C-alpha positions in Angstrom: 71.2 84.8 96.0 75.1 83.7 96.0 77.5 86.7 96.2 79.9 86.9 93.0 83.4 86.3 94.1 86.5 89.1 94.0 89.8 87.7 94.8 91.5 90.5 96.4 94.2 87.3 97.6 94.6 84.6 95.0 95.9 81.5 96.5 98.8 80.2 94.7 101.6 77.5 95.6 104.1 80.3 96.3 101.9 80.1 99.7 102.3 76.3 100.5 104.3 75.7 103.5 104.5 71.8 102.5 102.6 71.0 105.9 99.1 69.8 105.0 96.9 71.0 107.4 98.5 74.5 107.9 97.8 74.9 104.1 94.5 73.8 104.3 93.7 76.3 106.7 95.3 78.8 105.1 93.2 78.8 101.7 90.2 78.5 104.4 91.1 82.0 105.8 92.3 83.7 102.2 88.6 82.3 101.1 86.8 84.1 104.2 88.7 87.5 103.4 88.3 87.0 99.5 84.4 86.7 100.8 84.4 89.4 102.6 85.6 91.7 100.1 83.3 90.1 97.6 80.0 91.3 100.0 81.8 94.7 100.6 81.9 94.9 96.9 78.2 94.2 95.8 77.0 96.1 99.3 75.7 93.4 101.2 73.9 94.8 104.5 75.9 95.5 107.4 74.6 92.6 109.5 75.9 90.5 106.3 79.2 92.0 106.6 79.5 92.0 110.2 78.6 88.0 110.3 81.6 87.2 107.7 83.8 89.5 109.3 83.0 87.4 113.0 83.4 83.9 111.1 87.0 85.2 109.5 87.9 86.5 113.4 86.9 83.4 114.8 88.7 80.9 111.9 92.0 83.0 112.4 91.8 82.6 116.1 91.4 78.8 115.6 93.9 78.8 113.1 96.7 80.1 115.2 96.2 78.0 117.8 96.4 75.1 115.8 99.5 76.1 114.1 101.2 77.3 117.3 100.3 73.6 118.7 102.9 72.3 115.4 105.7 74.7 115.9 105.3 74.1 120.1 105.8 70.3 119.0 109.0 70.8 117.5 110.3 74.2 118.7 109.0 74.3 122.4 110.1 77.4 124.3 112.4 78.5 121.4 112.7 82.1 120.1 111.5 81.5 117.2 108.2 80.3 118.6 107.9 83.1 120.9 108.0 85.5 118.2 105.8 84.0 116.1 103.3 83.7 119.0 103.8 87.3 119.7 103.0 88.1 116.1 99.8 86.4 116.0 98.8 88.3 119.1 99.7 91.7 117.2 97.4 90.3 114.4 94.6 90.1 116.8 94.9 93.6 118.6 95.3 95.4 115.4 92.2 93.9 113.8 90.2 94.7 117.5 91.7 98.1 117.0 90.7 98.5 113.1 86.7 97.2 113.9 86.5 99.7 116.8 87.1 102.4 114.2 83.0 101.7 113.1 82.1 104.0 116.2 83.9 106.9 114.1 83.5 106.2 110.5 81.1 103.9 108.2 81.1 100.4 108.4 82.5 100.1 104.5 85.5 102.4 105.3 86.2 100.4 108.4 86.5 96.8 106.2 88.2 98.4 103.7 90.9 99.3 106.4 90.6 95.6 107.7 91.0 93.6 104.4 93.5 96.2 103.4 96.0 95.2 106.7 94.9 91.3 106.5 96.0 90.8 102.7 99.3 92.5 103.5 99.8 91.2 106.9 98.9 87.6 105.5 100.6 87.4 102.5 104.1 88.6 104.3 103.4 86.0 107.4 102.8 83.0 105.2 105.4 83.9 102.8 108.1 84.8 105.2 107.3 83.6 109.1 104.9 80.2 108.0 107.2 78.7 105.5 110.5 79.5 107.6 109.0 77.7 110.6 107.7 75.0 108.2 111.2 74.5 106.9 112.4 73.8 110.5 109.8 71.1 111.2 110.2 69.8 107.9 113.7 69.1 108.3 114.1 68.1 111.8 112.9 64.4 111.0 115.8 63.9 109.1 118.4 64.0 112.2 119.1 67.5 111.8 119.5 69.3 115.4 117.1 72.2 115.7 120.1 74.6 115.4 121.3 73.2 112.1 117.6 73.2 110.9 117.0 76.8 111.8 120.1 77.8 110.0 119.5 75.6 106.6 115.7 77.3 106.8 117.7 80.7 107.0 119.7 79.9 104.4 116.9 78.4 101.9 114.8 81.8 102.6 117.5 84.2 101.8 118.8 84.9 98.1 116.7 84.1 95.4 113.7 83.2 97.9 113.6 86.6 99.6 113.8 87.9 96.0 110.7 85.8 95.3 108.8 87.2 98.6 109.6 90.8 97.6 108.3 90.5 94.3 105.3 88.4 95.4 104.3 91.0 97.9 104.5 93.9 95.6 102.0 92.2 93.0 100.0 91.5 96.2 100.5 95.1 97.6 99.5 96.1 93.9 96.2 93.8 93.5 95.0 94.4 97.0 94.7 98.5 95.9 93.2 98.0 92.9 90.7 95.5 94.3 90.0 98.2 97.0 89.7 101.0 94.1 87.6 98.6 92.2 84.9 98.3 95.4 85.0 101.6 95.9 84.1 102.7 92.2 81.1 99.4 92.3 79.8 101.5 95.1 79.9 104.8 94.0 78.2 103.4 90.5 75.6 101.4 92.6 74.9 104.6 94.5 74.8 106.7 90.9 72.2 104.1 89.6 70.1 104.5 92.9 69.6 108.3 92.8 69.2 108.3 89.0 66.3 105.3 89.5 65.0 107.5 92.6 65.0 110.7 90.2 63.2 109.1 87.5 61.1 107.8 89.8 60.1 111.2 90.7 60.4 112.8 87.6 57.7 110.1 86.1 55.3 110.4 89.2 55.0 114.4 90.3 52.4 116.4 89.3 54.4 119.1 88.4 55.0 119.5 84.6 58.8 118.9 84.0 61.1 118.8 80.8 64.7 118.7 79.9 65.6 121.2 77.1 69.4 120.9 75.5 71.7 124.2 75.0 70.0 124.8 71.9 66.7 125.0 73.5 65.4 122.1 72.0 63.1 119.2 74.4 64.7 116.0 74.8 62.4 114.8 77.3 59.6 115.3 79.2 57.1 113.7 81.9 53.8 112.6 82.2 52.2 115.8 83.6 54.1 117.8 80.9 51.8 116.2 78.4 48.9 116.3 80.9 49.1 120.4 81.0 50.2 121.4 77.8 48.3 118.5 75.6 51.8 117.7 74.0 53.4 114.1 73.6 56.8 114.1 73.1 57.2 113.4 69.8 54.8 116.1 68.7 56.6 118.8 71.1 60.1 118.0 69.6 58.8 118.3 66.2 56.5 121.8 66.6 59.3 122.7 69.0 59.5 125.3 72.2 57.3 127.9 69.8 54.5 126.3 70.1 54.2 126.9 73.4 53.7 130.5 72.9 49.7 130.0 73.3 47.2 130.0 75.9 47.6 130.3 79.6 49.1 126.6 80.5 51.1 126.6 77.7 53.2 130.6 78.0 53.5 129.3 81.8 55.4 126.0 80.7 57.3 128.1 78.0 58.5 131.1 80.3 59.6 128.3 83.1 61.6 126.5 80.1 63.3 130.0 79.4 64.0 130.9 82.9 64.9 127.7 84.0 68.9 127.7 85.2 71.9 125.8 83.4 72.6 123.2 86.5 75.7 121.5 84.9 78.0 121.6 81.7 80.6 119.1 80.6 83.9 119.4 81.9 87.0 120.7 79.6 88.3 118.1 77.0 84.5 115.6 77.3 81.7 115.6 74.9 78.3 115.8 75.4 75.2 118.6 75.9 74.2 121.2 78.3 70.7 120.2 79.9 68.3 122.2 81.9 65.2 121.2 83.5 61.9 123.3 84.3 59.4 122.6 86.9 56.2 124.2 86.6 53.6 124.2 89.2 49.9 123.1 88.0 47.7 126.0 87.7 44.7 125.8 90.0 
């Protein structure tokens, strides 16, 4: 079954460098990042998450090599080429460090840290660094010297373009934070649903009679063992009320257990709902 896609990093033309091969690899890299986030959100198993992470990491290394080959062709031994390579090395080192944290924390938390880092790093690196170098590469065939092309690139990356980069980065920071929070909430809800399903399975199949009553001592749910022990179905016991359990050994035991059951939870201030309690009654004999 295909996993639905959640985009922590939507591609748009603000990230285009103007060099087709680099832009295509950026799209693939971002697609893998979004795929990793999607599998995290929909609780894929650890082998699947690790496999997608490995694919993303391998492609990042491939992309960096391809990109560096382009820069080297036009900026061989230039300081801009050096600091760009250093940025790639620092990226790999940080991802390796974050991944090693799985020895100390849950894999889901590690992946969350990685995707948060990847989103911000890739967005800024593409917008600021890759686009700056691409402007130099695209200017050189028109007769500019390397220094003239670098000066032109710096001028074009300042002013309104810098404001645009800052704005886009704020938007993507916010989107990344919201997406990570969404994946956490989806996972919490999924775990809660699983716990409810398990509790219902125990409730329905227990040999102990169980009943749920509200704060006004009205029965709102019973399990099959309750009916087997008392002879009452849900609609009948709701109609007759707790008082009908006051006769007979089984009925008296059920009534006493219900009356003695603790109140385990109540809704918080400012919310609506009812207070419930559940009684467990061991079958006699």
